[in-house]
C-alpha positions in Angstrom: -7.2 -2.9 16.6 -10.9 -3.7 16.5 -12.6 -3.8 13.1 -16.3 -3.3 12.7 -18.5 -4.6 9.9 -21.2 -1.9 9.9 -21.6 -1.4 6.2 -21.2 -5.1 5.5 -24.0 -5.8 8.0 -26.5 -3.9 5.8 -28.8 -6.1 3.7 -26.9 -8.3 1.2 -27.9 -6.3 -1.8 -25.7 -3.5 -0.6 -22.4 -5.3 -1.1 -20.8 -8.6 -2.1 -18.5 -10.6 0.2 -15.0 -11.4 -1.1 -12.4 -14.0 -0.6 -9.4 -12.4 -2.3 -6.4 -14.6 -3.3 -3.0 -13.6 -1.9 -0.5 -11.8 -4.0 2.8 -13.5 -4.9 5.1 -11.1 -3.0 3.5 -8.0 -1.6 5.9 -5.4 -0.2 5.2 -2.1 1.6 6.4 0.9 -0.4 5.0 3.5 2.1 3.3 3.2 5.5 1.7 6.3 6.9 2.7 5.6 10.5 1.2 8.8 12.0 -2.2 7.9 10.4 -1.8 4.3 11.6 -1.4 5.5 15.1 -4.3 7.9 14.8 -6.4 4.9 13.8 -5.2 2.9 16.8 -3.1 0.5 14.6 0.3 -0.7 15.5 2.8 0.1 12.6 5.0 -2.8 13.6 2.1 -5.2 13.2 1.2 -3.7 9.9 4.7 -4.4 8.7 4.5 -8.0 9.8 3.4 -10.9 7.5 -0.1 -10.7 9.0 -0.2 -7.0 8.6 0.9 -7.1 5.0 -1.8 -9.7 4.3 -4.3 -7.3 5.9 -3.0 -4.3 3.8 -2.8 -6.2 0.5 -5.7 -8.6 0.5 -7.9 -7.4 3.3 -7.2 -10.5 5.4 -8.8 -9.5 8.8 -7.5 -10.9 12.1 -11.0 -12.1 12.9 -11.4 -13.9 9.6 -14.5 -11.9 8.5 -14.9 -11.3 4.8 -14.2 -7.9 3.2 -16.9 -6.7 0.8 -17.2 -4.9 -2.5 -19.7 -2.1 -2.3 -22.5 -1.8 -4.8 -23.2 1.6 -6.6 -24.2 3.1 -9.9 -23.2 6.4 -11.4 -23.4 9.0 -14.1 -20.1 8.8 -16.0 -19.5 11.9 -18.1 -23.2 12.4 -18.1 -24.2 8.9 -19.1 -25.9 6.7 -16.5 -24.6 3.2 -15.7 -27.0 1.4 -13.4 -24.4 -1.0 -12.0 -20.8 -0.2 -11.3 -19.6 -1.1 -7.8 -16.1 -1.8 -6.4 -14.6 -3.4 -9.5 -11.0 -3.4 -8.1 -11.6 -2.4 -4.5 -12.9 -3.7 -1.2 -14.1 -2.3 2.1 -12.2 -4.2 4.8 -14.2 -2.7 7.6 -14.4 0.3 9.9 -12.1 1.3 12.8 -12.7 3.8 15.5 -9.9 6.3 15.6 -8.4 7.9 18.7 -11.0 10.7 18.6 -13.9 8.3 18.6 -14.7 8.7 14.9 -15.5 5.7 12.6 -13.2 5.5 9.6 -13.4 3.1 6.6 -10.4 0.9 5.6 -10.6 0.4 1.9 -8.2 -1.3 -0.5 -7.9 -0.4 -4.2 -6.1 -2.7 -6.6 -6.9 -5.8 -4.5 -8.3 -8.0 -7.2 -11.5 -8.9 -9.1 -14.9 -8.7 -7.6 -18.4 -9.4 -8.8 -18.5 -5.8 -10.1 -15.3 -6.1 -12.1 -17.1 -6.8 -15.4 -14.2 -7.6 -17.8 -11.5 -5.9 -15.7 -8.7 -7.6 -13.9 -9.4 -5.9 -10.6 -5.8 -4.9 -10.2 -4.0 -1.5 -10.1 -0.8 -0.3 -11.6 1.8 1.0 -9.2 2.0 4.5 -10.8 -1.6 5.5 -10.1 -1.4 4.0 -6.6 1.6 6.3 -5.8 -0.2 9.2 -7.5 -3.2 8.8 -5.2 -0.9 8.4 -2.1 0.9 11.6 -3.0 -2.1 13.7 -3.9 -4.4 12.6 -1.1 -1.8 13.2 1.5 -1.0 16.6 -0.1 -4.7 17.6 0.0 -4.8 16.7 3.7 -1.8 18.9 4.4 -3.5 21.7 2.5 -6.4 21.4 4.8 -8.9 20.1 2.2 -11.3 17.3 3.2 -10.0 14.1 1.6 -9.6 10.4 1.8 -6.2 9.5 3.3 -3.5 7.1 2.3 -2.6 4.6 5.0 -0.2 2.5 2.8 1.0 1.8 -0.7 2.3 -1.7 -1.7 3.7 -3.5 -4.6 2.1 -6.9 -5.3 4.9 -8.8 -7.0 2.7 -9.2 -10.1 2.6 -7.2 -13.3 -0.6 -5.8 -14.7 -1.4 -5.3 -18.4 -2.2 -1.7 -19.3 -0.7 0.0 -22.4 2.4 -2.0 -21.4 3.1 -4.4 -18.6 3.5 -2.5 -15.4 4.2 -3.4 -11.8 1.1 -3.9 -9.8 0.2 -2.0 -6.7 -2.4 -1.6 -3.9 -3.4 1.5 -2.1 -5.0 1.4 1.4 -7.1 4.4 1.9 -9.1 5.8 4.8 -12.3 7.8 4.7 -15.2 8.9 6.8 -17.3 6.8 4.4 -17.1 5.4 0.9 -20.8 5.9 0.3 -21.2 8.0 -2.9 -24.0 9.8 -4.7 -23.9 6.7 -7.0 -24.7 4.4 -4.1 -28.1 6.2 -3.7 -28.6 6.0 -7.5 -28.0 2.3 -7.5 -31.1 1.6 -5.4 -33.2 4.4 -6.9 -32.6 3.1 -10.4 -34.1 -0.2 -9.3 -37.1 1.4 -7.7 -35.9 0.1 -4.4 -37.2 2.9 -2.2 -36.6 0.8 0.9 -33.0 0.4 -0.1 -32.6 4.2 -0.5 -34.2 4.7 3.0 -31.9 2.1 4.6 -28.9 3.8 3.0 -30.0 7.3 4.0 -30.5 6.1 7.6 -27.1 4.6 7.6 -25.5 7.8 6.3 -27.3 9.9 8.9 -26.3 7.7 11.7 -22.7 7.4 10.5 -21.9 11.0 9.3 -24.7 13.3 10.3 -26.2 12.1 13.6 -27.4 15.6 14.5 -30.0 15.3 11.6 -31.8 12.4 13.1 -34.0 14.7 15.1 -34.7 17.1 12.2 -38.3 17.6 11.1 -37.5 16.0 7.8 -34.2 14.1 8.3 -33.9 13.2 4.6 -34.3 16.8 3.4 -31.8 17.8 6.1 -29.4 15.2 4.7 -29.7 16.7 1.2 -29.0 20.1 2.6 -26.0 19.0 4.6 -24.4 17.1 1.7 -25.0 20.1 -0.6 -23.3 22.4 1.9 -20.3 20.1 2.3 -19.8 19.6 -1.5 -20.1 23.4 -2.1 -17.4 24.1 0.5 -15.2 21.2 -0.8 -15.2 22.4 -4.4 -14.5 26.0 -3.4 -11.4 24.7 -1.6 -10.4 22.8 -4.7 -10.6 26.0 -6.8 -8.6 28.0 -4.3 -5.5 25.7 -4.8 -6.0 25.1 -8.5 -7.0 21.4 -8.2 -8.7 19.7 -11.0 -10.4 16.4 -10.0 -10.7 15.3 -13.6 -13.5 12.7 -13.3 -16.3 14.2 -11.2 -18.8 11.3 -12.0 -21.5 10.7 -9.5 -19.8 7.5 -8.4 -16.8 9.6 -7.5 -18.7 12.1 -5.2 -18.5 11.2 -1.5 -21.5 11.7 0.7 -19.1 12.6 3.4 -17.9 15.7 1.5 -14.3 14.4 1.1 -12.2 14.3 -2.1 -12.2 10.7 -3.4 -10.8 8.8 -6.3 -7.6 10.5 -7.5 -7.5 9.1 -11.0 -6.6 11.7 -13.8 -6.4 14.5 -11.2 -3.9 17.4 -11.6 -3.1 20.9 -10.4 -2.9 24.0 -12.5 0.5 25.4 -13.5 -0.4 28.4 -15.6 -3.9 29.6 -14.8 -6.6 28.7 -17.3 -10.3 28.2 -16.3 -10.9 25.9 -19.3 -7.9 23.6 -18.4 -8.5 19.9 -18.7 -5.8 17.3 -18.1 -7.8 14.1 -18.1 -7.3 12.3 -21.4 -10.8 10.9 -21.4 -12.5 14.3 -20.9 -12.4 15.2 -24.5 -15.3 17.7 -24.2 -14.0 19.5 -21.1 -17.0 18.5 -19.0 -14.9 18.6 -15.8 -12.6 21.5 -16.7 -11.2 23.5 -13.8 -13.8 26.3 -14.1 -16.7 23.9 -14.6 -16.3 22.1 -11.3 -18.8 24.0 -9.2 -21.5 23.5 -11.9 -20.7 19.8 -12.1 -20.9 19.4 -8.4 -24.3 20.9 -8.4 -25.4 18.7 -11.3 -24.3 15.7 -9.3 -26.2 16.9 -6.3 -29.3 17.1 -8.5 -28.9 13.4 -9.1 -28.7 12.8 -5.4 -31.9 14.8 -5.0 -33.7 12.7 -7.6 -32.8 9.5 -5.7 -34.0 11.0 -2.4 -37.3 12.4 -3.7 -39.5 9.5 -2.5 -38.2 10.1 1.0 -38.7 13.8 1.0 -42.5 13.8 0.6 -45.2 11.5 -0.6 -46.4 14.3 -2.9 -43.9 14.3 -5.7 -44.4 17.9 -6.6 -43.8 19.0 -3.0 -40.7 16.8 -2.9 -39.3 18.4 -6.0 -39.9 21.9 -4.6 -38.1 20.9 -1.4 -35.2 19.5 -3.3 -34.9 22.6 -5.4 -34.8 24.8 -2.3 -32.1 22.6 -0.8 -30.0 22.8 -4.0 -30.4 26.5 -4.2 -28.2 26.8 -1.1 -25.2 25.5 -3.0 -24.4 28.9 -4.5 -24.6 30.7 -1.2 -22.2 28.2 0.6 -19.9 28.1 -2.4 -19.7 31.8 -2.8 -19.0 32.4 0.9 -16.2 29.9 0.9 -14.8 30.9 -2.5 -14.8 34.7 -1.9 -13.7 34.3 1.7 -10.8 32.2 0.4 -9.8 34.7 -2.2 -9.8 37.5 0.4 -7.4 35.4 2.5 -5.2 34.7 -0.5 -5.0 38.4 -1.2 -4.2 39.3 2.4 -7.6 40.9 3.1 -9.3 40.5 6.5 -12.2 42.8 5.9 -14.9 42.7 3.3 -15.5 45.4 0.7 -18.1 45.3 -2.2 -15.4 45.6 -4.8 -13.5 42.5 -3.7 -15.1 40.1 -6.2 -14.2 42.4 -9.0 -10.6 42.8 -7.7 -10.3 39.0 -7.6 -11.8 38.6 -11.1 -9.4 41.2 -12.6 -6.4 39.3 -11.1 -7.6 36.0 -12.6 -8.1 37.7 -16.0 -4.5 39.1 -15.8 -3.2 35.6 -14.8 -5.0 34.0 -17.8 -3.8 36.6 -20.3 -0.3 36.5 -18.9 -0.2 32.7 -18.5 1.0 33.2 -14.9 1.7 30.3 -12.6 -1.3 29.8 -10.2 0.6 28.8 -7.1 3.6 31.1 -7.5 1.5 34.2 -8.2 -0.1 34.1 -4.8 3.1 33.1 -3.0 4.8 36.1 -4.5 2.0 38.4 -3.6 3.0 37.8 0.0 6.5 38.8 -0.9 5.2 42.1 -2.3 3.4 42.8 0.9 6.5 42.3 3.0 9.1 44.0 0.7 7.1 46.3 -1.5 9.1 45.0 -4.5 7.0 43.8 -7.4 9.6 42.6 -9.9 9.5 38.9 -9.0 5.7 38.9 -9.3 5.5 40.8 -12.6 8.1 38.4 -14.0 5.5 35.6 -13.8 3.2 37.4 -16.3 3.6 37.5 -20.1 3.0 40.8 -22.0 -0.4 42.4 -22.2 -1.6 41.0 -18.9 -2.3 44.3 -17.2 -0.9 43.1 -13.9 0.9 46.4 -13.1 -2.4 48.3 -13.0 -4.0 45.6 -10.8 -1.1 45.6 -8.3 -1.6 49.4 -7.7 -5.3 48.8 -7.0 -4.6 45.9 -4.8 -2.0 47.8 -2.8 -4.5 50.6 -2.3 -7.1 48.1 -1.1 -4.6 46.6 1.3 -3.9 50.1 2.6 -7.5 50.3 3.9 -7.0 47.2 6.0 -5.2 49.1 8.8 -3.3 46.2 10.2 0.4 45.5 10.4 2.2 44.4 7.3 3.8 41.5 9.0 0.4 40.2 10.2 -0.9 40.4 6.6 2.2 38.6 5.3 2.0 35.8 7.8 -1.7 35.2 7.0 -0.9 35.0 3.3 2.0 32.6 3.9 -0.3 30.3 5.9 -3.0 30.4 3.2 -1.0 30.3 -0.1 1.1 27.1 -0.3 4.7 27.2 -1.6 4.3 23.8 -3.2 1.5 21.7 -4.6 1.9 18.2 -6.2 3.0 19.5 -9.6 2.2 17.2 -12.4 5.7 16.9 -13.8 7.0 16.1 -10.4 4.5 13.3 -10.0 5.3 11.9 -13.4 9.0 12.0 -12.6 8.4 10.2 -9.3 6.3 7.5 -11.0 9.0 6.9 -13.7 11.6 6.4 -11.0 9.4 4.2 -8.8 8.5 1.9 -11.8 12.2 1.6 -12.4 12.7 0.6 -8.7 13.9 3.9 -7.2 11.4 5.1 -4.5 13.6 7.9 -3.2 11.9 10.6 -5.3 8.5 9.4 -4.1 9.5 9.6 -0.4 11.1 13.1 -0.9 8.0 14.4 -2.6 5.7 13.0 0.1 7.8 14.6 2.8 8.0 18.0 1.1 4.2 18.0 0.5 3.5 17.3 4.2 4.7 20.9 4.9 3.3 22.8 1.9 3.4 26.3 3.5 7.0 26.1 4.7 9.9 27.7 2.9 12.6 25.3 1.8 15.3 25.1 -0.8 14.2 21.8 -2.4 13.1 23.2 -5.8 9.7 21.6 -5.7 8.0 25.0 -6.2 9.6 25.5 -9.6 7.1 25.2 -12.5 7.8 22.8 -15.3 10.1 23.7 -18.2 8.4 23.6 -21.6 9.6 20.0 -22.2 8.4 18.9 -18.7 4.8 20.1 -19.0 2.2 17.4 -18.6 -0.6 17.7 -21.2 -2.7 14.7 -20.3 -3.3 12.5 -17.2 -4.8 9.0 -17.1 -6.8 7.0 -14.6 -4.5 4.1 -15.3 -5.4 1.9 -12.3 
């Protein structure tokens, strides 16, 4: 394993070197061996004392210091000029087996210069939540940070109660965020913004280096990736929960799984995050919030776009205008696939909208609705689908129109069914299953965690494990918390 220090080699104002203290008794709860091998890491070494020191405190074999990254951010619309890695560190970059650079980043590893009054630690529950959800997102085909390992630290942390501490080791194409650009822009450090932009282009978008205006091309590329990403979230009922600008990756990957959750019953206004009292980041608001965040990135990049501020603003506006086109293409294309449609018709958006209205009125389960649509295609029987909907939904009329639309596809029923089964997951990380897993893990039983991780690694496969069952009324999760 060879670790680089590319980001840590940027000027010193970009990060702060760390010398973290060892934990009392760190132990591996989960090691993602396939990912480790993909990164060129030896799982046996990672399980050794030296490997555990690397995973828990960022102790590199070459002795080089890990760093805490500097960034700012809009948190629920309010700008904080200095945030940074308050409980995390960038250990370095590795080149994976496909030749791509990947960050190794620890969360819960201890205090940093950006910790403010925090302890820099993480509780085990949120660590396991991030491990489960990030790996589930990967299996669903959604760009995301990955989980390399989860560890206990042997030390309790004080939250609402004393809880076992944990560390998650995550992997990403980059941990640069919109808030990283804001950090330098807020200080009037245009050179810092330029250095960061050049770093991002070289690392993530090398094809843009030869563009007529590389920085405008960067804004356009990040806008396109974010639009596609959020469309993918929407298509599986994912609610990020805390879409602050410091939680939006420039790489277009899902990052920071704090109070995230998945829809059970469909509701576009659904919020799980306890801290989102005004519903800013509700399920249905996510596209608008992503675009709002990209507007903040555009503001930071303005001095690089054109020396004439008015021209720069017009260029930025034009770049941001592309968000809707990319989002709509990904979103509507995704809905067609979920409904078994391979061709395009003008009435498809209305057909999709009518189904969502019926799901909302009937409080139908999001994931099961689409899975059972596939069963209707194969068997022609609608009873199990209709049973998901409460009275007054109008789902029966919709089914007739959908079946007529399918009839115009002129392709074999089995092909349609197989496409739908490969698009609509049987299982997602249901909130009550995650909470159940966390309770068991905190009590010392990790078997539910491992069963859940294994099941979610094959989300489209049929199985008799019960993980597809929605929560009973007493199992419903009403609020989620960051908790780390």
